[in-house]
N, C-alpha and C positions, 0 to 999 in steps of 0.2 A: 341896368340896375339888377343886382343879384337878388334872388328871392330865397327866403329861408324855407327850404323844402319841408322841414319838420313842422314849422308853424302853419304852413299852407296845408299840409296833410291833416293836422289836427283840426283846422278850420273846416276842411271838407268832411271829416268824420262828424263834427258837431252839426253840420248841415244835413246829416243823414246818409252820407255815402258810406259804403263798405270799402274795405281795402280792395276787394275784387273789382268793384265798380270804378274805383279811382283808376286802377290799371287798365281795365277794359275800355274805358272812355278816353284814355290817354291824357288824363288830367295831370298826372305826374308820370314821367317816363323813366321809371326804374323798375326793377323786377318786383314781383309780389313778395318774394322772400325778403328783399331789402326793405320794402315798405313796412312789412309786418315787424321786422326787427326795429326799424326806426320808431314806429308807433309804440312798441313795447318799451323802448328806452325813454320815451317822452310822456308816457301815460302815468299819471299820479296813482300809485298803488297804495297810498296810505290808508284809504278806507278798507281795502282788503286786508292789509297788514294788521290794522286795528281789530278787525273781525276775527282774524286768525289768532291773535294774542288773547282776545276776550274769550274765544272758545277754548283756549289752552290754559286759562287763568287758574282753574282748579288744580290741574296737574302741576302747574308751576308752584302753586301754594303748597301742595303736598311735598314737592321737592325742597322748598325753602324750609318747611317744618322738619323734614328728615335730615336736613343739613346740620352739621355740628359746628358751623362757622358763625360766631356771634355777629360778625360784620354783615353777613348775608341776612340774618334775622333783623338786624337794626335797619339795614337799607330797605327791607320789605316793609317794616313797620313805619318808617318815614314815608315811603311811597304811598302807603294806605292812610297816611295822616293820623296814625295811632300815636306816633311820637313826633313831636314838633320841636325842632331846634329853635331856641330862643337866643336873643343876644346874650353874650357872655359865654361861659363855658358849660352852663347847665343844660339840662333837657327838661322839657315839659311833656308829661304823658297825659293825654286827654282820654278820659273814660266817659262814654256816653255821648249821644248825639248833640246834646245841648251844652257840652263841656261843663257839666255841673260839678264834676270832680276833676281837679288837676293836681298832679303830684309833681312838685318841682324838685329836681335833683341837681345839686351843684351849688354854684355861687349864689349867695343871697343878694337880692337887689335892693 
């Protein structure tokens, strides 16, 4: 029966092994470099990516503001939920946390 080396390596890491101890103890018989590369490929880096993006959010916001591209501005506003696309061809702009004021632009419903 073939074993998935990647899954086995990740399970060993979760059990508290280091890549060095895995190789030293002969639990997986590949080079430390290959094991390190394998673990890097299989490790979920989304939390680190989210942290990096969150840390750069202000710089990105300044970049969007300085952009003269309305599509970039619109995409940013939608992403921040300042502008919400509604059914039909109109846009709803939400002002305030409680959505107390809404400006509807486009088709009447």
